[in-house]
Every structure is written in structure tokens, then in C-alpha cells.
C-alpha positions in Angstrom: -30.4 251.9 -52.6 -29.8 252.4 -48.9 -33.5 253.2 -48.3 -34.5 250.0 -50.1 -32.1 247.9 -48.0 -33.3 249.6 -44.8 -36.9 248.8 -45.8 -36.1 245.2 -46.6 -34.3 244.6 -43.3 -36.8 246.7 -41.3 -34.1 249.2 -40.3 -34.5 252.9 -39.5 -34.7 254.5 -43.0 -33.8 258.0 -41.8 -30.8 256.8 -39.9 -29.7 254.7 -42.9 -30.0 257.7 -45.2 -27.9 259.8 -42.9 -25.3 257.1 -42.5 -24.9 256.6 -46.2 -24.6 260.3 -47.1 -23.0 262.1 -44.1 -19.4 260.7 -44.3 -19.3 260.8 -48.1 -17.5 264.2 -48.5 -14.7 263.1 -46.1 -13.9 259.9 -48.0 -14.8 261.0 -51.5 -11.3 261.9 -52.7 -9.9 258.6 -51.5 -12.7 256.6 -53.0 -12.5 258.4 -56.3 -8.7 257.9 -56.5 -9.0 254.3 -55.3 -11.6 253.5 -57.9 -9.5 255.2 -60.7 -6.4 253.2 -59.7 -8.2 249.9 -59.4 -9.8 250.5 -62.8 -6.4 251.3 -64.3 -4.8 248.2 -62.9 -7.8 246.1 -64.0 -7.9 247.4 -67.6 -4.3 248.3 -68.3 -2.3 246.3 -65.8 -0.5 249.2 -64.2 -1.2 252.1 -61.9 -1.7 255.7 -63.2 0.8 258.3 -62.0 -0.9 260.7 -59.6 -0.1 264.1 -61.2 -1.9 266.9 -63.2 -0.1 265.8 -66.3 -1.9 262.5 -66.1 -5.2 264.4 -66.3 -4.1 266.2 -69.4 -2.7 263.1 -71.1 -5.8 261.0 -70.9 -9.1 261.3 -72.7 -12.1 262.0 -70.6 -13.8 258.8 -71.9 -10.8 256.7 -70.9 -10.8 258.2 -67.4 -14.5 257.5 -67.2 -14.0 253.9 -68.2 -11.2 253.4 -65.7 -13.2 255.1 -62.9 -16.4 253.2 -63.7 -14.8 249.8 -63.6 -12.7 250.6 -60.6 -15.6 252.0 -58.5 -17.8 249.0 -59.2 -15.0 246.7 -58.0 -14.2 249.0 -55.0 -17.9 249.4 -54.1 -18.3 245.6 -54.1 -15.2 245.0 -52.1 -16.2 247.6 -49.5 -20.0 247.3 -49.6 -20.4 243.5 -49.3 -18.5 243.0 -46.0 -19.6 246.2 -44.5 -23.2 245.6 -45.4 -23.0 242.0 -44.0 -21.5 243.4 -40.8 -24.4 245.9 -40.6 -27.0 243.2 -41.0 -25.3 241.0 -38.4 -25.1 243.9 -35.9 -28.7 244.9 -36.5 -29.9 241.4 -35.9 -27.9 241.1 -32.7 -29.3 244.5 -31.5 -32.8 243.4 -32.4 -32.4 240.1 -30.5 -31.0 241.9 -27.5 -33.8 244.4 -27.4 -36.4 241.6 -27.7 -34.8 239.7 -24.9 -34.7 242.9 -22.7 -38.4 243.4 -23.5 -39.3 239.8 -22.6 -37.4 240.1 -19.3 -39.2 243.4 -18.5 -42.6 241.9 -19.0 
């Protein structure tokens, strides 16, 4: 998806791929837990307790449903503003570099 967006906005595809995959291991636990909790609040109205007993008490399919719903919501809440900020900064950078090229010529 990142490569497609980079191609559509004429951005550096290699840098986009690196930026979308490099920090993932650092943030993955927080994103997974956040998605699970957002899904729990959305579907059940309450947070899940964070414990190993919670893992044993719930069905795998129930956890999957909570996680799927939560990560879609979390991804939209994080991705939309951050993606918009990236597009705005890329356009400003491109305008600045075109202005610098015009001045140099």
C-alpha cells in the first residue's frame, strides 16, 4: 500500500518502503494492544483487563474480531492525519526544491 501511495504522489518508493517497515517492531506491541482495546470498547463497551488470564478466558476468534475491528479504527485514526501531514510536507519540499532550482538557473 505504501509503494502504491508513493507512486501516486511521485515520492521515493524505496524510502517509503523503509519508512513503513523499519519502525514497526518498536511500536508493534503498543499498536496490537491499542487495537485490541479499541476493538473491545467498540464491540463490548468495556476495556479488556491486561493479564494472561484474559488470554486464556477468551476464544481465539473473539480476540481476532476485537483486534480486527480495533486495528481498522486505530489505523484510520493514525494513518489519515499522518498520511496527510506527509503529503503536505512532500509538496512543500518539492516546491522549495523547484524554487531553489529556478533561482540557480
